[in-house]
C-alpha positions in Angstrom: 15.3 0.8 35.7 17.4 0.1 33.0 16.4 -3.5 32.2 12.9 -2.4 32.3 13.9 0.3 29.7 15.3 -2.7 27.6 12.2 -4.8 28.5 9.8 -1.9 26.8 12.0 -1.0 23.7 12.1 -5.1 22.4 8.5 -5.3 23.3 8.4 -2.3 21.6 10.0 -3.8 18.6 8.6 -6.6 18.1 5.1 -5.8 18.3 6.0 -3.2 15.6 6.8 -6.2 13.0 3.4 -7.8 13.8 1.4 -4.9 12.3 1.6 -6.2 9.2 1.4 -9.7 7.5 2.7 -8.6 4.3 4.4 -5.5 3.1 5.9 -5.3 -0.5 6.7 -1.7 -1.9 8.2 -1.5 -5.7 10.3 1.3 -6.8 9.1 3.3 -10.1 12.4 3.5 -12.2 12.9 7.6 -12.8 9.7 8.1 -10.7 7.9 7.9 -13.4 4.9 5.3 -13.6 3.9 4.3 -17.2 0.4 2.5 -17.4 2.2 -0.4 -19.7 4.4 -0.7 -16.2 2.2 -3.3 -14.1 3.4 -3.5 -10.8 3.0 -7.2 -9.4 3.3 -8.3 -5.7 3.6 -11.9 -4.6 2.2 -12.3 -0.7 2.0 -15.0 1.4 -0.6 -15.5 3.7 0.2 -17.7 6.5 -3.1 -17.9 8.5 -6.6 -18.0 7.0 -8.7 -14.9 8.6 -10.1 -11.4 8.0 -7.6 -9.1 6.3 -7.4 -5.4 5.7 -5.8 -4.9 2.2 -4.1 -1.3 1.9 -2.6 0.3 -1.3 0.7 2.2 -0.7 1.3 5.3 -2.8 4.6 7.4 -2.3 5.1 10.6 -4.3 7.4 13.8 -4.2 6.1 17.3 -3.2 4.9 18.4 -6.8 2.4 15.5 -7.7 0.1 17.4 -9.4 -2.7 15.2 -9.7 -5.6 15.7 -6.9 -6.0 11.8 -6.9 -4.8 8.9 -8.9 -7.0 6.1 -10.4 -5.4 2.4 -9.8 -6.8 -0.9 -11.3 -6.2 -3.8 -8.5 -6.1 -7.3 -9.5 -5.8 -10.3 -6.4 -5.7 -13.7 -7.2 -5.3 -16.5 -4.7 -6.7 -19.8 -2.9 -10.3 -19.5 -3.6 -10.2 -15.4 -4.1 -10.2 -13.5 -7.1 -10.9 -9.6 -7.2 -10.6 -7.0 -9.9 -11.5 -3.3 -9.0 -10.8 0.2 -10.0 -10.0 2.8 -6.8 -9.5 6.3 -7.3 -7.4 7.4 -4.1 -7.1 10.6 -3.3 -4.1 12.6 -2.8 -4.9 16.2 -2.7 -8.0 17.2 -0.2 -10.2 19.8 -0.7 -8.5 22.4 0.8 -5.9 22.1 -1.9 -3.3 20.2 0.5 -1.5 16.9 0.1 -3.2 13.8 2.1 -0.9 11.2 3.8 2.2 11.8 6.1 4.7 13.6 5.0 8.7 13.1 5.6 10.3 16.2 3.5 9.2 16.1 0.3 8.1 12.8 0.3 4.3 12.1 0.6 3.0 8.6 1.8 -0.6 7.4 1.6 -1.8 4.2 2.9 -5.1 3.7 1.1 -7.3 1.2 2.6 -8.6 -0.6 -0.6 -10.5 -3.7 1.0 -11.8 -3.8 4.8 -11.9 -7.0 6.4 -11.3 -9.5 3.4 -11.6 -13.2 4.3 -8.3 -15.0 2.6 -7.3 -18.4 3.2 -3.7 -19.5 3.9 -1.4 -19.5 0.6 -0.1 -17.5 -2.2 -1.3 -14.5 -3.6 -0.7 -12.3 -6.1 -1.4 -8.8 -6.9 -1.8 -6.5 -9.3 -1.7 -2.7 -9.9 -1.4 -0.6 -12.6 -2.7 3.1 -13.0 -5.5 4.2 -15.3 -4.7 7.9 -15.3 -5.9 9.8 -19.0 -1.8 9.7 -19.5 0.8 7.7 -20.2 3.0 8.6 -17.7 2.8 9.9 -14.2 5.5 11.5 -13.2 7.0 12.3 -9.2 5.8 8.4 -8.3 8.7 6.9 -6.3 7.2 4.1 -5.1 3.6 1.8 -5.3 3.2 -1.2 -2.6 0.7 -3.1 -0.8 0.0 -4.0 2.8 -2.0 -6.4 4.4 -2.4 -6.6 8.4 -5.0 -8.0 10.5 -8.0 -5.6 10.9 -7.7 -3.3 14.1 -11.1 -3.1 16.1 
């Protein structure tokens, strides 16, 4: 029984690593994201295929805005995208959206579902485009690329 439990644990841990092909999080200095502070990510996609691309947003309890507008740029082999996304942070019920861990909130926003991507290197840039220069209480911003779940 003990060997079976160890084998299942190893299998579970191994499969967790396969959930995404790229994940990058950048710390925001002093938890203040400035408009001029463009977050850059270098992702390598090893196999051509379709992928879901997520924007990751981590903030502290007290973040006052119901949404955050982000400019998203993606450049890579045979692909160049520039889009604006408005990521919901607070729902209609006035509660934070996402997953909570104490006073920290994590949002995984599916920006681009099922995007065809060739194998190669990609550069992704994120910048907030809110009406103020500085967004307070932002801890991290990131990107996650993974195979679509069906």
